[in-house]
C-alpha positions, -999 to +999 in steps of 0.1 A: -201-507+651-233-506+671-260-533+670-283-514+648-256-508+622-246-544+623-281-556+618-285-532+589-255-547+572-274-579+570-307-562+561-292-543+533-289-575+514-325-583+522-343-551+518-337-543+482-363-516+484-362-512+447-359-476+439-382-462+464-367-428+470-370-391+466-405-378+475-422-360+447-445-334+432-453-324+398-470-295+381-505-301+366-504-318+332-503-293+304-526-295+274-512-319+250-495-304+220-491-326+190-455-327+177-449-333+140-422-359+134-389-344+121-377-361+090-340-362+085-334-386+057-356-410+038-346-447+041-336-466+011-323-496+030-324-532+019-312-542+053-335-553+081-364-562+059-387-577+085-425-576+081-455-594+097-454-624+074-418-630+082-423-627+120-454-649+118-433-676+101-403-671+123-400-709+129-392-714+092-360-694+097-349-704+133-314-689+128-328-654+130-342-636+161-367-612+145-385-596+174-382-588+211-392-623+222-381-640+189-417-643+177-450-623+182-458-649+209-427-638+229-420-673+242-382-668+241-376-704+232-350-712+206-356-741+182-319-745+176-302-776+190-266-776+178-256-765+213-272-792+235-267-812+266-239-833+250-221-805+232-224-775+257-192-784+274-174-772+242-191-738+243-166-709+243-165-672+236-166-664+199-164-626+202-172-598+225-177-561+223-171-534+249-204-515+252-186-484+266-210-483+295-209-488+333-247-487+336-272-516+334-276-534+300-310-550+296-316-554+258-322-584+237-303-584+203-324-586+171-307-608+145-317-605+108-297-616+078-263-617+095-268-583+113-273-577+150-291-547+163-290-540+200-295-511+224-274-501+254-276-475+282-287-440+274-308-454+246-278-459+222-282-483+193-255-505+179-253-526+147-228-555+145-217-581+120-232-611+139-204-634+128-173-613+133-184-588+159-174-558+138-194-527+149-210-514+117-226-483+132-237-467+164-265-442+170-266-419+200-298-400+206-279-377+229-302-379+259-293-350+283-274-364+312-296-346+336-326-367+324-310-396+343-324-381+375-359-388+362-352-425+357-365-445+386-345-476+377-313-466+359-307-452+324-315-485+307-331-495+274-346-530+267-343-531+230-352-521+195-377-532+169-367-538+133-393-534+105-391-529+067-355-516+067-358-494+097-348-497+134-370-482+160-358-471+194-374-451+222-351-428+240-350-422+278-361-386+273-393-396+256-387-396+218-396-424+194-369-426+167-368-443+133-333-452+119-321-465+086-311-501+093-281-500+070-265-468+082-280-459+115-290-425+101-320-409+117-351-408+095-376-392+119-381-386+156-413-378+174-420-366+209-442-391+227-446-371+260-479-353+267-460-330+291-423-326+290-422-308+323-433-340+340-407-366+348-415-391+321-390-416+308-390-445+283-369-477+290-390-503+271-386-518+237-411-507+210-432-533+193-441-532+156-469-548+136-492-539+107-475-506+099-477-493+135-451-490+162-463-492+198-446-476+228-455-468+265-436-449+291-423-449+327-423-425+356-452-435+379-431-429+410-424-393+399-461-385+394-471-391+358-501-406+340-497-438+320-507-443+283-496-462+252-494-447+217-494-462+183-475-444+155-473-449+118-440-467+110-434-447+078-442-412+089-442-412+127-477-397+128-499-407+158-525-433+150-542-437+184-535-433+222-549-453+251-547-439+286-544-464+313-557-444+343-582-415+343-572-379+345-590-350+361-626-362+363-639-326+358-626-326+323-639-346+293-627-382+291-603-390+263-621-423+255-650-443+269-628-466+289-616-437+310-652-429+320-656-465+332-622-465+350-629-432+368-658-448+387-632-471+404-612-442+418-628-429+449-618-398+469-585-380+467-570-361+439-549-387+422-546-368+389-527-341+407-500-366+417-503-384+384-522-416+390-494-439+376-503-469+355-474-466+332-467-493+306-429-493+309-422-528+297-445-554+282-466-547+250-474-578+230-490-581+196-514-610+189-519-618+152-546-644+160-570-617+174-553-586+161-549-575+197-522-555+215-519-565+252-507-539+276-490-548+309-500-519+332-479-507+362-484-494+397-503-464+411-489-430+419-485-431+448-482-467+457-504-465+487-541-466+480-550-448+513-535-417+498-542-423+461-579-434+465-589-431+501-625-440+493-615-474+480-620-488+446-601-511+423-583-481+405-585-493+369-564-500+350-536-502+375-518-536+377-538-550+348-535-567+315-555-548+289-564-561+255-568-534+227-577-536+191-543-532+174-557-509+147-580-486+167-568-488+203-603-497+215-604-520+245-618-555+241-612-568+276-591-565+307-580-585+337-567-568+369-541-589+387-540-567+418-572-546+424-564-514+445-527-521+443-510-511+476-475-526+471-461-516+437-473-549+422-470-540+386-483-562+358-457-550+333-437-582+334-433-601+300-464-618+287-462-650+268-488-662+242-494-699+236-518-726+224-525-752+251-552-776+263-568-765+295-593-788+312-598-807+279-604-776+258-579-761+233-573-725+243-553-696+231-538-683+263-518-655+277-494-662+306-478-638+330-459-639+363-464-603+375-448-589+407-476-600+430-464-636+432-492-653+413-488-669+379-518-663+356-532-682+326-558-662+308-579-669+278-569-645+250-604-646+234-622-629+263-598-624+292-613-652+313-591-664+342-581-701+338-553-705+364-538-685+392-511-703+412-485-689+435-450-692+420-431-677+449-439-669+486-466-643+486-478-633+521-500-603+512-528-626+499-538-662+507-551-672+472-570-660+442-607-667+442-613-684+409-650-675+408-644-637+411-608-637+398-598-615+428-569-621+452-579-626+488-558-602+509-545-611+543-558-584+567-531-592+592-505-576+568-523-543+565-494-518+571-516-487+575-509-484+613-476-502+617-446-515+597-450-550+582-426-572+564-444-583+532-435-607+504-431-600+476-414-566+480-415-540+453-390-559+431-417-585+429-417-622+427-405-616+392-394-584+376-388-575+339-361-601+334-376-624+308-389-659+314-389-687+287-417-711+276-411-747+264-444-757+248-434-793+243-426-798+280-453-774+292-428-757+314-421-720+321-386-712+332-389-682+356-361-660+370-380-657+403-370-638+434-381-634+470-371-602+487-393-586+514-399-549+522-408-534+555-438-514+543-450-484+565-471-454+557-454-421+550-445-403+583-462-370+574-494-388+564-494-407+597-490-375+617-513-352+598-535-373+574-521-353+545-495-361+519-474-333+506-458-336+472-424-323+463-415-315+428-388-337+412-390-368+433-407-400+442-444-405+451-447-438+469-467-430+500-445-453+521-419-441+545-385-437+529-364-412+548-367-432+580-363-465+563-336-475+588-360-471+617-388-488+598-367-518+592-359-519+629-395-516+639-407-544+615-389-572+633-371-601+618-372-601+580-381-631+559-353-646+539-343-630+506-333-653+477-332-657+440-347-689+424-345-702+389-374-725+386-391-748+361-428-742+367-460-759+354-486-731+348-515-755+348-507-774+380-486-748+399-459-775+405-422-771+402-401-796+382-370-782+398-358-750+415-323-737+420-317-713+448-291-686+439-268-666+461-285-633+454-320-624+442-311-599+414-302-621+384-307-622+346-335-633+323-335-668+308-335-687+275-346-722+269-336-741+238-345-773+218-311-785+228-325-792+263-307-762+279-317-732+300-293-703+299-291-676+326-266-651+338-264-642+375-252-614+398-219-632+404-209-627+368-216-664+359-233-672+326-247-707+332-263-735+312-286-759+330-302-792+320-338-782+312-351-815+326-332-817+359-318-783+366-283-797+367-255-772+360-238-783+328-216-753+319-205-720+332-185-690+320-172-663+343-175-629+327-167-610+359-196-588+351-231-592+367-260-600+344-296-587+340-303-591+303-319-623+289-298-645+265-309-652+229-296-676+202-291-674+165-275-694+137-255-683+106-238-706+081-246-737+101-231-723+133-252-717+164-244-687+186-257-677+221-255-639+229-261-619+260-253-585+274-235-582+307-239-553+330-261-548+361-279-520+379-315-513+371-342-514+398-319-526+426-294-499+430-309-490+464-297-522+482-261-514+474-231-534+485-239-571+485-212-597+490-197-615+460-216-594+435-194-590+404-201-553+401-189-547+437-157-567+431-147-557+396-169-528+387-196-528+360-180-525+325-207-535+301-200-561+275-218-580+247-208-616+248-213-641+219-206-678+223-202-708+199-190-743+201-152-743+199-150-705+206-116-696+220-116-659+226-104-647+259-117-618+279-091-593+293-083-603+329-104-584+354-089-559+379-105-558+414-118-525+425-099-508+454-127-504+479-105-493+508-123-464+525-099-434+528-096-413+559-125-389+561-124-351+564-129-337+599-164-322+598-179-303+627-215-314+627-239-320+655-256-354+661-289-337+651-274-326+618-261-361+611-295-376+620-312-351+597-286-359+570-295-396+572-331-389+564-323-365+536-298-390+522-323-418+520-349-395+505-327-380+478-295-401+473-300-437+482-319-446+451-286-446+432-259-446+459-273-473+481-288-479+515-264-468+543-241-451+517-230-485+504-231-485+466-233-517+446-205-510+421-226-493+394-226-456+405-199-441+427-196-452+463-196-420+483-176-435+511-147-437+486-146-400+478-112-384+476-105-350+491-113-331+459-148-346+457-154-337+493-144-301+485-169-300+456-198-318+474-221-287+473-213-279+437-221-315+427-252-320+448-268-285+445-253-270+413-252-301+392-217-297+378-218-334+370-252-333+353-237-344+319-227-376+336-262-382+349-257-366+383-282-337+381-283-311+409-310-312+437-313-275+445-350-278+439-353-303+468-326-293+493-307-261+503-271-255+512-277-264+548-293-298+538-263-304+515-240-300+545-261-323+566-261-350+539-223-346+536-220-350+573-240-382+573-219-396+544-187-389+562-201-403+594-211-436+577-178-438+558-158-434+590-179-460+608-173-485+580-136-476+577-130-482+614-149-515+613-128-527+584-096-517+602-107-535+634-115-566+613-081-565+596-064-561+630-083-591+643-070-613+614-034-604+622 
């Protein structure tokens, strides 16, 4: 193995370039056509009877978990204390369910009146008896497998909403669906997409309040325009829609906020690429002000030099936007990263709380977005109260509290040369939920530090132009030559995951636990003095909330991303969590000791109680021995070209350097039959029903052969290295 390859083995664990692949282009947005909801069956359910009054008084029934973050405030703190520091050693598995999925599981279960409602990959919805684990029904929206290619960050779903006898789920292919909570029968479904020819997806959980269900979308990397829509819960009819970035400025603005926002986009033709600004995760309802807060994502493309070459803040990218929940009219906004240049989304979970700030009682909103700063904002008017770094952030020195703007470090401008920058596109914190203990005044954050070597797109550097390609990513940074970019950027900063107890007012840490890898699960704090989190090694852990001491662990042999939750039925407290990794970090691929690499990624729902004694089936290690490769006649030039094409079109799922992380197939392990069908798979899409759509729109048969040659070359290099290592041990 040469020096470059050896270094890249190390850097693969560092880079975690999120899903920054496949260059893109899209057709111009089509005129929006309203779609009438399709009623299937009227609900007559007496199951799942949740309404605003019940959620607002959630603390009066702490045994239930009625909404995405338990309450409208989304603090994700459980007031249950039967499982506590003294008793947690007796915690054991009560029951589990095989979720029949090998993709990432990211949902939080909803518990209401002894029933559990939870979503899984491909937007499926499951209802369980929360005590016995019996599956009562399962609903499959039948998302076309080929739609998986449109999903930047896996075919995930983060949850459902339950309201007045109905369960609401948003499907990956852009439908909002109402189900009967008792039966799982479909009541209505409505198309939420303004243009189904564009590569929109939905992975987030809907929110429900005051007879309306709110949902956003994803797809910024693929060239879409962000918006959030409110629908009538009974009929599925659209109530209002708020766009988060302006469209074509030569056309009428959809609402006054877009006219204001358009003045902050200068030069370029962002609307042709899409603009971005998707609200793919956090939407929070505030009953105190009747607001809906939107967490807005990155631009399309990421790089502002291409997106808005004349400068400007590019509203409302990377912003928190407060809307009237009934009308969709904007009340205020705060932009965390003006002119975002790094994929620093502000879609991370937002937490509402009442707290004293500088001697004044305030109703605040707190967020730890990707950019590495923790924000405390007054919900009444959007005023910035605090902005502390919660992880290493090199792109900016601090936030100016007078202006509310970050002060960028000009030395880390990557427009002319590659630069390692922290945070990378995975952020200092991603979608994995944090938890707020109001009594302690501490936020428990699943933080991470993983850098990216940012460099401008090769074509743009050479010509000053950026060419879009239909069906792929629009980042503006160099992807195809990422191996060379990494080499040019020099020694990378350290990558790590950190679970930390953070004081939002002072910026101080009570404790911090460094983890083996950066990509871990969300957290739950409880009144029992515990903090629960699952990690990439497959360990589900309970920590002392005051000291960070590890008090209990359970090895599920499946890596975690989802946050835990807790509920209580008949005097027995349970802790539940989904196990199954993937999501936005498929690119980094094969990392040591990660459970998905060792044992595969069979998704499970795990439910624990004191005295639980259920055993998981023993795991079977995956055979990762690389077979002998076919003898391909390919020139060095073809292999080199194949490397670039692979990282542009394949690596987002199959991993950097053809080293997959155990979620999707590792192409180095292909058997002869797969090699024989490589063209049919890659070009013709014969495995599209499984999520592997064809790429004939991006590459031709010659390109397919070049990619295949590179895959074989990399596999053979790693096979020989493994053989040499084994021989050295003898």
